[in-house]
A tleap script that builds the chain and sets N, CA, C and O, in Angstrom:
source leaprc.protein.ff14SB
mol = sequence {
  NMET THR HIE ILE ASP PRO ALA ASP ASN PRO
  HIE TRP PRO ALA ALA ARG HIE ASN MET LEU
  ARG LEU LEU ALA ALA SER GLY THR GLY ALA
  GLY ALA ASP PHE ALA LYS ASP VAL LEU ALA
  GLY ILE ARG GLN PRO HIE HIE LEU LEU SER
  HIE ARG PRO VAL ALA ASP GLU LEU ALA GLU
  GLN GLY ALA ALA PHE ARG ARG LEU LEU ASP
  LYS ILE PRO PRO ALA GLU LEU ARG GLU LEU
  ARG ALA GLN ALA GLN GLU ALA VAL ARG ARG
  GLU VAL ASP GLU LEU ALA SER LEU ASP ILE
  GLU ALA ALA GLU ALA GLU LEU ARG ALA ALA
  ALA GLU PRO PRO ARG GLU SER ARG PRO ASP
  ARG ARG ARG ASP GLU ASP ASP ASP TRP PHE
  ASP ARG PRO VAL MET GLU ASP CLEU
}
set mol.1.N position { 114.674 90.977 100.010 }
set mol.1.CA position { 113.847 90.056 100.397 }
set mol.1.C position { 112.663 89.234 100.054 }
set mol.1.O position { 111.757 89.462 99.253 }
set mol.2.N position { 112.845 88.354 100.741 }
set mol.2.CA position { 112.140 87.389 100.948 }
set mol.2.C position { 110.847 87.936 101.515 }
set mol.2.O position { 110.742 88.693 102.480 }
set mol.3.N position { 109.943 87.468 100.814 }
set mol.3.CA position { 108.337 87.588 101.499 }
set mol.3.C position { 108.202 86.397 102.376 }
set mol.3.O position { 108.201 85.291 101.835 }
set mol.4.N position { 108.075 86.502 103.815 }
set mol.4.CA position { 107.364 85.594 104.445 }
set mol.4.C position { 105.522 85.264 104.527 }
set mol.4.O position { 104.655 86.121 104.697 }
set mol.5.N position { 105.298 83.672 104.337 }
set mol.5.CA position { 103.172 83.630 104.003 }
set mol.5.C position { 103.180 83.009 105.444 }
set mol.5.O position { 103.850 82.167 106.041 }
set mol.6.N position { 102.124 83.821 105.712 }
set mol.6.CA position { 102.162 83.313 107.302 }
set mol.6.C position { 101.537 81.707 107.033 }
set mol.6.O position { 101.690 80.946 107.988 }
set mol.7.N position { 101.152 81.390 106.346 }
set mol.7.CA position { 100.123 79.331 105.432 }
set mol.7.C position { 101.477 78.851 105.733 }
set mol.7.O position { 101.411 77.707 106.183 }
set mol.8.N position { 102.870 79.360 105.643 }
set mol.8.CA position { 103.833 78.095 105.093 }
set mol.8.C position { 104.077 77.355 107.182 }
set mol.8.O position { 104.531 76.296 107.616 }
set mol.9.N position { 103.629 78.311 107.712 }
set mol.9.CA position { 104.076 78.419 108.978 }
set mol.9.C position { 102.898 76.599 108.429 }
set mol.9.O position { 102.021 76.248 107.639 }
set mol.10.N position { 104.204 75.777 110.116 }
set mol.10.CA position { 102.897 74.683 110.765 }
set mol.10.C position { 102.166 75.240 111.265 }
set mol.10.O position { 101.049 74.915 110.861 }
set mol.11.N position { 102.139 76.001 112.017 }
set mol.11.CA position { 101.359 76.422 112.597 }
set mol.11.C position { 99.952 77.566 112.826 }
set mol.11.O position { 99.365 78.073 113.782 }
set mol.12.N position { 99.851 77.593 111.221 }
set mol.12.CA position { 99.366 78.900 110.292 }
set mol.12.C position { 97.681 78.190 110.676 }
set mol.12.O position { 96.785 79.006 110.894 }
set mol.13.N position { 97.269 76.311 110.750 }
set mol.13.CA position { 95.765 76.559 110.672 }
set mol.13.C position { 95.149 76.980 112.001 }
set mol.13.O position { 94.139 77.653 112.209 }
set mol.14.N position { 96.300 76.228 113.135 }
set mol.14.CA position { 95.324 76.439 114.607 }
set mol.14.C position { 95.490 78.520 114.355 }
set mol.14.O position { 94.669 79.323 114.797 }
set mol.15.N position { 96.610 78.841 113.647 }
set mol.15.CA position { 96.563 80.291 114.744 }
set mol.15.C position { 95.002 81.112 113.603 }
set mol.15.O position { 93.917 81.439 114.083 }
set mol.16.N position { 95.248 81.193 112.681 }
set mol.16.CA position { 93.916 81.425 111.728 }
set mol.16.C position { 92.640 80.957 112.737 }
set mol.16.O position { 91.861 81.892 112.925 }
set mol.17.N position { 92.336 79.939 113.293 }
set mol.17.CA position { 90.848 79.887 113.719 }
set mol.17.C position { 91.185 80.810 115.430 }
set mol.17.O position { 90.384 81.455 116.106 }
set mol.18.N position { 91.860 80.678 115.548 }
set mol.18.CA position { 91.817 81.073 117.145 }
set mol.18.C position { 91.898 82.549 116.801 }
set mol.18.O position { 91.252 83.358 117.467 }
set mol.19.N position { 92.974 83.085 115.384 }
set mol.19.CA position { 92.534 84.634 114.889 }
set mol.19.C position { 91.297 84.850 114.588 }
set mol.19.O position { 90.985 85.958 115.022 }
set mol.20.N position { 90.124 84.157 113.867 }
set mol.20.CA position { 89.333 84.180 114.140 }
set mol.20.C position { 87.997 84.308 115.185 }
set mol.20.O position { 87.103 85.129 115.385 }
set mol.21.N position { 88.263 83.468 115.531 }
set mol.21.CA position { 87.602 82.860 117.271 }
set mol.21.C position { 88.218 84.767 118.029 }
set mol.21.O position { 87.342 85.290 118.717 }
set mol.22.N position { 88.676 85.057 117.978 }
set mol.22.CA position { 89.253 86.476 118.719 }
set mol.22.C position { 87.923 87.499 118.212 }
set mol.22.O position { 86.909 87.925 118.764 }
set mol.23.N position { 88.521 87.624 116.883 }
set mol.23.CA position { 87.823 88.521 116.314 }
set mol.23.C position { 86.013 88.368 116.438 }
set mol.23.O position { 85.353 89.353 116.108 }
set mol.24.N position { 85.286 87.100 116.924 }
set mol.24.CA position { 84.413 86.990 116.703 }
set mol.24.C position { 84.099 87.227 118.349 }
set mol.24.O position { 82.912 87.434 118.602 }
set mol.25.N position { 84.912 87.220 119.349 }
set mol.25.CA position { 84.665 88.080 120.425 }
set mol.25.C position { 84.763 89.280 120.915 }
set mol.25.O position { 84.183 89.775 121.881 }
set mol.26.N position { 86.031 90.015 119.725 }
set mol.26.CA position { 85.507 92.129 119.924 }
set mol.26.C position { 84.154 91.843 119.541 }
set mol.26.O position { 83.891 93.003 119.859 }
set mol.27.N position { 83.269 91.483 119.235 }
set mol.27.CA position { 81.772 91.508 118.445 }
set mol.27.C position { 81.487 93.235 118.103 }
set mol.27.O position { 80.420 93.831 118.247 }
set mol.28.N position { 82.777 93.787 117.620 }
set mol.28.CA position { 82.285 94.702 116.240 }
set mol.28.C position { 82.900 94.792 115.038 }
set mol.28.O position { 83.943 94.276 114.638 }
set mol.29.N position { 82.310 95.341 114.640 }
set mol.29.CA position { 82.700 95.939 112.956 }
set mol.29.C position { 82.326 94.327 111.488 }
set mol.29.O position { 81.924 93.239 111.901 }
set mol.30.N position { 82.424 94.424 110.869 }
set mol.30.CA position { 81.728 93.907 110.205 }
set mol.30.C position { 83.227 92.188 109.623 }
set mol.30.O position { 83.151 91.173 108.930 }
set mol.31.N position { 84.443 92.953 110.566 }
set mol.31.CA position { 85.468 90.847 110.249 }
set mol.31.C position { 84.429 90.629 111.721 }
set mol.31.O position { 83.782 89.596 111.895 }
set mol.32.N position { 84.426 91.338 112.314 }
set mol.32.CA position { 83.774 90.639 113.578 }
set mol.32.C position { 82.390 89.737 112.935 }
set mol.32.O position { 82.573 88.563 113.255 }
set mol.33.N position { 81.416 89.842 112.348 }
set mol.33.CA position { 80.732 89.949 111.479 }
set mol.33.C position { 81.260 88.650 111.093 }
set mol.33.O position { 81.195 87.630 111.780 }
set mol.34.N position { 81.921 88.794 109.650 }
set mol.34.CA position { 82.609 87.769 109.376 }
set mol.34.C position { 82.801 86.197 109.445 }
set mol.34.O position { 82.441 85.163 108.883 }
set mol.35.N position { 83.741 86.744 110.679 }
set mol.35.CA position { 84.964 85.621 111.624 }
set mol.35.C position { 83.009 84.173 112.399 }
set mol.35.O position { 82.775 82.964 112.413 }
set mol.36.N position { 82.216 85.553 112.862 }
set mol.36.CA position { 81.468 84.712 113.160 }
set mol.36.C position { 80.670 83.419 112.062 }
set mol.36.O position { 80.321 82.242 112.146 }
set mol.37.N position { 80.674 84.467 111.111 }
set mol.37.CA position { 79.537 83.550 110.093 }
set mol.37.C position { 81.150 81.896 109.467 }
set mol.37.O position { 80.767 80.796 109.069 }
set mol.38.N position { 82.339 82.177 109.555 }
set mol.38.CA position { 83.629 81.929 109.335 }
set mol.38.C position { 83.067 80.450 109.978 }
set mol.38.O position { 82.673 79.413 109.445 }
set mol.39.N position { 83.279 81.006 111.795 }
set mol.39.CA position { 83.478 79.370 112.314 }
set mol.39.C position { 81.396 78.990 112.578 }
set mol.39.O position { 81.076 78.102 113.368 }
set mol.40.N position { 80.376 79.736 111.866 }
set mol.40.CA position { 79.112 79.026 111.263 }
set mol.40.C position { 79.110 78.074 111.250 }
set mol.40.O position { 78.600 77.144 111.874 }
set mol.41.N position { 80.548 78.429 109.458 }
set mol.41.CA position { 80.472 77.492 108.792 }
set mol.41.C position { 79.330 78.060 107.771 }
set mol.41.O position { 78.265 77.481 107.559 }
set mol.42.N position { 79.483 78.528 107.545 }
set mol.42.CA position { 78.530 79.763 106.650 }
set mol.42.C position { 79.195 80.547 105.290 }
set mol.42.O position { 78.707 80.410 104.169 }
set mol.43.N position { 80.411 81.406 105.577 }
set mol.43.CA position { 82.068 82.080 104.505 }
set mol.43.C position { 82.995 80.631 105.046 }
set mol.43.O position { 82.963 79.759 105.914 }
set mol.44.N position { 83.597 80.965 104.172 }
set mol.44.CA position { 84.995 80.038 104.309 }
set mol.44.C position { 86.146 81.643 104.487 }
set mol.44.O position { 85.765 82.813 104.443 }
set mol.45.N position { 87.246 81.244 104.640 }
set mol.45.CA position { 88.748 82.400 105.775 }
set mol.45.C position { 88.361 82.974 104.014 }
set mol.45.O position { 87.378 83.654 103.717 }
set mol.46.N position { 89.480 82.452 103.000 }
set mol.46.CA position { 89.407 82.746 102.265 }
set mol.46.C position { 89.221 83.678 100.941 }
set mol.46.O position { 89.959 84.126 100.064 }
set mol.47.N position { 87.183 83.753 101.427 }
set mol.47.CA position { 86.399 84.651 100.898 }
set mol.47.C position { 86.609 86.435 101.942 }
set mol.47.O position { 85.843 87.388 101.799 }
set mol.48.N position { 87.816 86.409 102.893 }
set mol.48.CA position { 87.150 87.255 103.412 }
set mol.48.C position { 87.478 89.026 101.850 }
set mol.48.O position { 86.715 89.965 101.626 }
set mol.49.N position { 88.329 88.832 101.448 }
set mol.49.CA position { 88.434 90.051 100.237 }
set mol.49.C position { 87.540 90.002 99.558 }
set mol.49.O position { 87.005 90.918 98.933 }
set mol.50.N position { 87.254 88.797 99.614 }
set mol.50.CA position { 85.345 89.445 98.820 }
set mol.50.C position { 84.528 90.125 99.012 }
set mol.50.O position { 83.787 90.784 98.283 }
set mol.51.N position { 84.680 89.917 100.671 }
set mol.51.CA position { 83.011 90.658 101.348 }
set mol.51.C position { 83.209 91.474 100.938 }
set mol.51.O position { 84.383 91.763 100.706 }
set mol.52.N position { 81.995 92.467 100.555 }
set mol.52.CA position { 82.936 94.392 101.006 }
set mol.52.C position { 82.328 94.900 101.225 }
set mol.52.O position { 81.998 95.830 100.490 }
set mol.53.N position { 81.476 94.555 102.909 }
set mol.53.CA position { 82.245 95.356 103.516 }
set mol.53.C position { 83.432 94.776 104.811 }
set mol.53.O position { 83.049 94.973 105.964 }
set mol.54.N position { 84.165 94.412 104.718 }
set mol.54.CA position { 85.228 93.814 104.861 }
set mol.54.C position { 85.928 94.087 104.623 }
set mol.54.O position { 86.738 94.627 105.376 }
set mol.55.N position { 86.107 93.874 103.255 }
set mol.55.CA position { 87.086 94.613 102.833 }
set mol.55.C position { 87.044 96.377 102.436 }
set mol.55.O position { 88.078 96.723 101.864 }
set mol.56.N position { 86.186 97.335 102.617 }
set mol.56.CA position { 86.138 98.261 102.825 }
set mol.56.C position { 86.633 98.682 104.227 }
set mol.56.O position { 87.347 99.674 104.371 }
set mol.57.N position { 86.232 97.891 105.274 }
set mol.57.CA position { 86.582 98.268 106.443 }
set mol.57.C position { 88.084 98.154 107.018 }
set mol.57.O position { 88.673 98.778 107.901 }
set mol.58.N position { 88.521 96.950 106.033 }
set mol.58.CA position { 90.438 96.238 106.400 }
set mol.58.C position { 91.119 98.211 104.952 }
set mol.58.O position { 92.042 98.992 105.185 }
set mol.59.N position { 90.366 98.220 104.013 }
set mol.59.CA position { 91.236 99.321 103.499 }
set mol.59.C position { 91.045 100.715 104.295 }
set mol.59.O position { 91.722 101.572 103.728 }
set mol.60.N position { 90.505 101.126 105.173 }
set mol.60.CA position { 89.908 102.145 105.747 }
set mol.60.C position { 91.148 101.754 107.262 }
set mol.60.O position { 91.893 102.701 107.513 }
set mol.61.N position { 91.328 100.554 108.120 }
set mol.61.CA position { 92.334 100.580 108.522 }
set mol.61.C position { 93.711 100.732 107.684 }
set mol.61.O position { 94.316 101.802 107.750 }
set mol.62.N position { 94.253 99.575 106.827 }
set mol.62.CA position { 94.902 100.269 105.607 }
set mol.62.C position { 95.792 101.810 106.144 }
set mol.62.O position { 96.963 101.999 106.476 }
set mol.63.N position { 95.020 102.400 106.071 }
set mol.63.CA position { 95.269 103.568 105.095 }
set mol.63.C position { 95.834 104.379 106.152 }
set mol.63.O position { 96.829 105.102 106.094 }
set mol.64.N position { 94.583 104.017 107.726 }
set mol.64.CA position { 95.192 104.432 108.700 }
set mol.64.C position { 97.130 104.587 109.468 }
set mol.64.O position { 98.061 105.206 109.983 }
set mol.65.N position { 96.190 102.814 108.640 }
set mol.65.CA position { 98.203 102.348 109.036 }
set mol.65.C position { 99.627 103.264 108.337 }
set mol.65.O position { 100.575 103.994 108.624 }
set mol.66.N position { 98.893 102.552 107.189 }
set mol.66.CA position { 100.067 103.724 106.578 }
set mol.66.C position { 99.953 104.933 106.641 }
set mol.66.O position { 100.943 105.300 106.008 }
set mol.67.N position { 99.436 105.823 106.962 }
set mol.67.CA position { 99.480 107.013 108.075 }
set mol.67.C position { 100.197 107.055 108.781 }
set mol.67.O position { 100.880 108.078 108.763 }
set mol.68.N position { 100.490 106.089 109.759 }
set mol.68.CA position { 100.831 106.299 110.757 }
set mol.68.C position { 102.330 105.532 110.523 }
set mol.68.O position { 103.175 106.026 111.269 }
set mol.69.N position { 102.665 104.843 109.979 }
set mol.69.CA position { 104.147 104.321 109.298 }
set mol.69.C position { 104.202 105.699 108.810 }
set mol.69.O position { 104.674 106.321 109.762 }
set mol.70.N position { 103.958 106.609 107.754 }
set mol.70.CA position { 104.548 107.412 107.432 }
set mol.70.C position { 105.448 108.600 108.212 }
set mol.70.O position { 106.261 109.505 108.019 }
set mol.71.N position { 104.712 107.932 109.189 }
set mol.71.CA position { 105.415 109.025 110.268 }
set mol.71.C position { 106.051 108.654 110.911 }
set mol.71.O position { 105.877 109.218 111.991 }
set mol.72.N position { 107.299 107.489 110.987 }
set mol.72.CA position { 108.414 106.681 111.727 }
set mol.72.C position { 109.506 107.584 110.965 }
set mol.72.O position { 109.468 108.250 109.931 }
set mol.73.N position { 110.144 107.410 111.586 }
set mol.73.CA position { 111.731 108.609 110.679 }
set mol.73.C position { 112.121 107.061 110.192 }
set mol.73.O position { 111.858 106.032 110.814 }
set mol.74.N position { 113.301 107.244 108.029 }
set mol.74.CA position { 113.847 106.159 108.205 }
set mol.74.C position { 113.701 104.869 108.480 }
set mol.74.O position { 113.040 103.862 108.227 }
set mol.75.N position { 114.786 105.402 109.244 }
set mol.75.CA position { 116.390 104.592 110.014 }
set mol.75.C position { 115.425 103.487 110.806 }
set mol.75.O position { 115.692 102.287 110.754 }
set mol.76.N position { 114.146 104.064 111.630 }
set mol.76.CA position { 113.375 103.127 112.555 }
set mol.76.C position { 112.307 102.227 111.409 }
set mol.76.O position { 111.671 101.294 111.899 }
set mol.77.N position { 112.177 102.445 110.298 }
set mol.77.CA position { 111.456 102.082 109.615 }
set mol.77.C position { 112.067 100.965 108.551 }
set mol.77.O position { 111.400 99.962 108.303 }
set mol.78.N position { 113.424 101.187 107.902 }
set mol.78.CA position { 114.264 100.162 107.867 }
set mol.78.C position { 114.421 98.563 109.246 }
set mol.78.O position { 114.338 97.358 109.006 }
set mol.79.N position { 114.546 98.936 109.955 }
set mol.79.CA position { 115.314 98.378 111.511 }
set mol.79.C position { 113.635 97.334 111.822 }
set mol.79.O position { 113.653 96.179 112.249 }
set mol.80.N position { 112.421 98.069 111.497 }
set mol.80.CA position { 111.233 97.565 111.462 }
set mol.80.C position { 110.454 96.595 109.690 }
set mol.80.O position { 109.664 95.795 109.188 }
set mol.81.N position { 111.273 97.332 109.573 }
set mol.81.CA position { 111.406 96.333 107.976 }
set mol.81.C position { 112.305 94.865 107.719 }
set mol.81.O position { 112.042 93.834 107.101 }
set mol.82.N position { 113.317 95.252 108.398 }
set mol.82.CA position { 114.459 93.478 109.003 }
set mol.82.C position { 113.443 93.241 110.118 }
set mol.82.O position { 113.044 92.111 109.837 }
set mol.83.N position { 113.089 93.447 110.707 }
set mol.83.CA position { 112.420 92.247 112.147 }
set mol.83.C position { 110.828 91.555 111.688 }
set mol.83.O position { 109.868 91.189 112.366 }
set mol.84.N position { 111.099 91.587 110.179 }
set mol.84.CA position { 108.819 91.606 110.037 }
set mol.84.C position { 108.935 90.667 109.934 }
set mol.84.O position { 107.892 90.211 110.402 }
set mol.85.N position { 109.914 89.333 109.403 }
set mol.85.CA position { 110.332 88.299 109.048 }
set mol.85.C position { 109.856 87.338 110.689 }
set mol.85.O position { 108.861 86.710 111.048 }
set mol.86.N position { 111.097 87.660 111.270 }
set mol.86.CA position { 110.559 86.997 112.546 }
set mol.86.C position { 109.813 87.647 113.261 }
set mol.86.O position { 109.782 87.099 114.363 }
set mol.87.N position { 108.996 88.798 113.228 }
set mol.87.CA position { 107.635 89.051 113.623 }
set mol.87.C position { 106.671 88.865 113.274 }
set mol.87.O position { 105.707 88.994 114.029 }
set mol.88.N position { 106.512 88.424 111.776 }
set mol.88.CA position { 104.874 87.372 111.536 }
set mol.88.C position { 105.205 85.713 111.719 }
set mol.88.O position { 104.279 84.918 111.565 }
set mol.89.N position { 106.323 85.317 111.994 }
set mol.89.CA position { 106.535 84.053 112.825 }
set mol.89.C position { 106.302 84.277 114.046 }
set mol.89.O position { 105.196 83.963 114.486 }
set mol.90.N position { 107.216 84.837 114.849 }
set mol.90.CA position { 106.258 85.101 116.355 }
set mol.90.C position { 104.552 84.657 116.615 }
set mol.90.O position { 103.862 83.740 117.061 }
set mol.91.N position { 104.388 86.798 115.632 }
set mol.91.CA position { 102.702 86.206 115.762 }
set mol.91.C position { 102.193 84.783 114.973 }
set mol.91.O position { 101.113 84.248 115.221 }
set mol.92.N position { 102.576 84.584 114.585 }
set mol.92.CA position { 101.553 83.119 114.637 }
set mol.92.C position { 102.025 81.938 115.403 }
set mol.92.O position { 101.027 81.372 115.850 }
set mol.93.N position { 102.854 81.468 115.666 }
set mol.93.CA position { 103.201 81.240 116.912 }
set mol.93.C position { 102.966 81.318 118.140 }
set mol.93.O position { 102.709 80.406 118.926 }
set mol.94.N position { 103.073 82.664 118.359 }
set mol.94.CA position { 101.832 82.941 120.040 }
set mol.94.C position { 100.181 82.991 119.305 }
set mol.94.O position { 99.423 83.307 120.223 }
set mol.95.N position { 99.614 82.853 118.385 }
set mol.95.CA position { 98.462 82.696 118.268 }
set mol.95.C position { 97.726 81.435 118.270 }
set mol.95.O position { 96.597 81.135 118.658 }
set mol.96.N position { 98.969 80.580 117.561 }
set mol.96.CA position { 98.314 78.757 117.697 }
set mol.96.C position { 98.584 78.851 118.781 }
set mol.96.O position { 97.424 79.243 118.662 }
set mol.97.N position { 98.894 78.908 119.740 }
set mol.97.CA position { 99.243 78.340 121.209 }
set mol.97.C position { 98.623 79.016 122.647 }
set mol.97.O position { 98.734 78.564 123.786 }
set mol.98.N position { 97.942 80.236 122.203 }
set mol.98.CA position { 97.079 81.343 123.103 }
set mol.98.C position { 96.307 79.951 123.722 }
set mol.98.O position { 96.189 78.728 123.633 }
set mol.99.N position { 95.933 81.052 124.342 }
set mol.99.CA position { 94.843 79.836 125.584 }
set mol.99.C position { 92.901 81.175 124.670 }
set mol.99.O position { 92.330 82.214 125.000 }
set mol.100.N position { 92.831 80.664 124.117 }
set mol.100.CA position { 92.270 81.020 123.490 }
set mol.100.C position { 90.157 81.417 124.498 }
set mol.100.O position { 89.233 82.222 124.614 }
set mol.101.N position { 90.606 80.268 124.833 }
set mol.101.CA position { 88.902 80.494 125.600 }
set mol.101.C position { 88.935 81.936 126.486 }
set mol.101.O position { 88.089 82.822 126.608 }
set mol.102.N position { 90.438 81.753 127.109 }
set mol.102.CA position { 90.596 83.202 129.078 }
set mol.102.C position { 90.549 84.362 127.511 }
set mol.102.O position { 89.778 85.249 127.145 }
set mol.103.N position { 91.582 83.858 127.043 }
set mol.103.CA position { 90.871 85.409 125.521 }
set mol.103.C position { 89.744 86.083 124.792 }
set mol.103.O position { 89.656 87.252 124.417 }
set mol.104.N position { 88.555 84.667 124.631 }
set mol.104.CA position { 87.846 85.436 124.317 }
set mol.104.C position { 86.632 86.191 125.263 }
set mol.104.O position { 85.954 87.207 125.110 }
set mol.105.N position { 86.748 84.926 126.537 }
set mol.105.CA position { 86.131 85.496 127.799 }
set mol.105.C position { 86.828 86.627 128.060 }
set mol.105.O position { 86.740 86.402 129.267 }
set mol.106.N position { 87.431 87.623 128.025 }
set mol.106.CA position { 88.385 88.750 128.171 }
set mol.106.C position { 87.562 89.566 127.036 }
set mol.106.O position { 86.550 90.245 127.207 }
set mol.107.N position { 88.273 89.316 125.819 }
set mol.107.CA position { 86.925 90.404 125.214 }
set mol.107.C position { 85.917 89.742 124.982 }
set mol.107.O position { 86.313 88.958 124.120 }
set mol.108.N position { 84.998 89.552 125.147 }
set mol.108.CA position { 83.779 89.685 125.501 }
set mol.108.C position { 83.484 90.460 126.525 }
set mol.108.O position { 83.205 91.636 126.291 }
set mol.109.N position { 83.483 89.978 127.854 }
set mol.109.CA position { 83.493 91.110 128.435 }
set mol.109.C position { 83.871 92.517 128.084 }
set mol.109.O position { 82.847 93.189 128.208 }
set mol.110.N position { 84.984 93.352 127.660 }
set mol.110.CA position { 85.132 94.255 127.140 }
set mol.110.C position { 84.450 94.810 125.796 }
set mol.110.O position { 84.289 95.959 125.384 }
set mol.111.N position { 84.163 93.747 125.350 }
set mol.111.CA position { 83.007 94.189 124.579 }
set mol.111.C position { 81.940 94.593 125.163 }
set mol.111.O position { 81.201 95.295 124.472 }
set mol.112.N position { 81.661 94.399 126.090 }
set mol.112.CA position { 80.258 93.940 126.864 }
set mol.112.C position { 79.543 95.971 127.408 }
set mol.112.O position { 80.147 96.753 128.141 }
set mol.113.N position { 78.509 96.157 126.881 }
set mol.113.CA position { 78.004 97.327 127.947 }
set mol.113.C position { 78.198 96.623 129.135 }
set mol.113.O position { 78.185 95.530 129.701 }
set mol.114.N position { 78.549 98.891 129.285 }
set mol.114.CA position { 78.919 98.313 130.557 }
set mol.114.C position { 77.462 98.351 131.515 }
set mol.114.O position { 76.520 99.019 131.090 }
set mol.115.N position { 77.331 97.593 132.836 }
set mol.115.CA position { 77.017 97.379 133.614 }
set mol.115.C position { 75.912 98.662 133.825 }
set mol.115.O position { 76.448 99.767 133.736 }
set mol.116.N position { 74.484 98.674 134.085 }
set mol.116.CA position { 73.918 99.779 134.768 }
set mol.116.C position { 73.964 100.207 136.357 }
set mol.116.O position { 72.966 99.742 136.907 }
set mol.117.N position { 74.781 100.927 137.260 }
set mol.117.CA position { 74.145 100.155 138.719 }
set mol.117.C position { 73.538 101.351 139.081 }
set mol.117.O position { 73.283 102.440 138.566 }
set mol.118.N position { 73.385 100.745 140.209 }
set mol.118.CA position { 71.996 101.043 141.096 }
set mol.118.C position { 72.225 102.522 141.150 }
set mol.118.O position { 73.400 102.872 141.267 }
set mol.119.N position { 71.147 103.608 141.075 }
set mol.119.CA position { 71.853 105.010 141.374 }
set mol.119.C position { 71.766 105.018 143.031 }
set mol.119.O position { 70.802 104.585 143.663 }
set mol.120.N position { 73.196 105.706 143.720 }
set mol.120.CA position { 72.610 106.129 144.271 }
set mol.120.C position { 71.870 107.166 144.725 }
set mol.120.O position { 71.619 108.213 144.129 }
set mol.121.N position { 71.302 106.601 146.538 }
set mol.121.CA position { 70.541 108.008 146.649 }
set mol.121.C position { 71.530 109.013 147.127 }
set mol.121.O position { 72.586 109.141 147.747 }
set mol.122.N position { 70.480 109.731 146.412 }
set mol.122.CA position { 71.685 110.896 146.550 }
set mol.122.C position { 71.646 112.446 146.154 }
set mol.122.O position { 71.376 113.193 145.214 }
set mol.123.N position { 72.370 112.445 148.320 }
set mol.123.CA position { 71.953 114.238 148.891 }
set mol.123.C position { 71.285 114.959 147.574 }
set mol.123.O position { 71.379 114.766 146.362 }
set mol.124.N position { 70.629 115.801 148.329 }
set mol.124.CA position { 69.493 117.215 147.483 }
set mol.124.C position { 69.027 118.032 148.520 }
set mol.124.O position { 68.277 117.791 149.467 }
set mol.125.N position { 69.825 119.414 148.032 }
set mol.125.CA position { 69.924 120.437 149.129 }
set mol.125.C position { 68.569 120.389 149.539 }
set mol.125.O position { 68.194 120.971 150.557 }
set mol.126.N position { 67.589 119.543 148.602 }
set mol.126.CA position { 66.459 120.461 149.677 }
set mol.126.C position { 65.528 118.838 149.695 }
set mol.126.O position { 64.433 118.608 149.181 }
set mol.127.N position { 66.676 117.636 150.693 }
set mol.127.CA position { 66.292 116.648 151.135 }
set mol.127.C position { 65.901 117.178 152.434 }
set mol.127.O position { 64.742 117.242 152.842 }
set mol.128.N position { 66.402 117.358 152.731 }
set mol.128.CA position { 66.344 117.946 154.262 }
set mol.128.C position { 64.508 118.210 154.817 }
set mol.128.O position { 63.667 117.876 155.652 }
set mol.129.N position { 64.741 118.990 153.708 }
set mol.129.CA position { 63.134 120.284 154.122 }
set mol.129.C position { 62.080 119.074 154.588 }
set mol.129.O position { 61.084 118.782 153.927 }
set mol.130.N position { 62.266 118.755 155.194 }
set mol.130.CA position { 60.570 118.027 154.986 }
set mol.130.C position { 60.532 118.069 157.224 }
set mol.130.O position { 59.617 118.232 158.031 }
set mol.131.N position { 62.442 117.757 157.405 }
set mol.131.CA position { 62.825 117.492 158.756 }
set mol.131.C position { 62.790 118.529 159.177 }
set mol.131.O position { 63.560 118.715 160.119 }
set mol.132.N position { 61.688 120.044 158.619 }
set mol.132.CA position { 62.685 121.246 159.685 }
set mol.132.C position { 61.583 121.333 160.354 }
set mol.132.O position { 60.630 120.560 160.256 }
set mol.133.N position { 61.670 122.310 161.088 }
set mol.133.CA position { 60.489 122.981 161.525 }
set mol.133.C position { 59.265 123.823 161.069 }
set mol.133.O position { 59.224 124.697 160.204 }
set mol.134.N position { 58.275 123.341 161.867 }
set mol.134.CA position { 57.491 125.133 159.980 }
set mol.134.C position { 57.847 125.433 160.580 }
set mol.134.O position { 58.458 124.424 160.932 }
set mol.135.N position { 58.376 126.849 161.905 }
set mol.135.CA position { 58.654 128.430 161.958 }
set mol.135.C position { 59.717 128.153 161.854 }
set mol.135.O position { 60.183 129.113 162.467 }
set mol.136.N position { 60.814 127.418 161.474 }
set mol.136.CA position { 62.358 128.096 161.155 }
set mol.136.C position { 62.632 129.215 160.270 }
set mol.136.O position { 61.815 129.547 159.410 }
set mol.137.N position { 63.163 129.503 160.349 }
set mol.137.CA position { 64.510 130.919 159.752 }
set mol.137.C position { 64.771 130.019 158.170 }
set mol.137.O position { 64.873 128.793 158.121 }
set mol.138.N position { 64.845 130.934 156.960 }
set mol.138.CA position { 65.011 129.907 156.559 }
set mol.138.C position { 66.482 130.898 156.249 }
set mol.138.O position { 67.452 130.401 155.676 }
savepdb mol mol.pdb
quit
């Protein structure tokens, strides 16, 4: 089985750029920090695996992904492997043609902490205490 290199796809530069923008917009983790640095011109994308915090984060994610793959029945795993080449091509093409501004806005909105709503004036059992006549039976 030959392996596809996403960088061989002519859409790869745009896909990588969009991927970095999405990662930066997610706002969390070493990968997001790295992506922000790349987009700011501080780092280069090919330094990804030499940046220790990102490498550690990727190793953790890779181990979790491996545990997930180990739970897939062998027949389904073979089918996934057979479709992997086309899936990589499709992902690169989709990332390259993504409406990046809309996707970034959606990610930023999801990454923001929830806004505190104004507390509702809740009724308490004592709220009407002072409205009672003084001599009323309790």
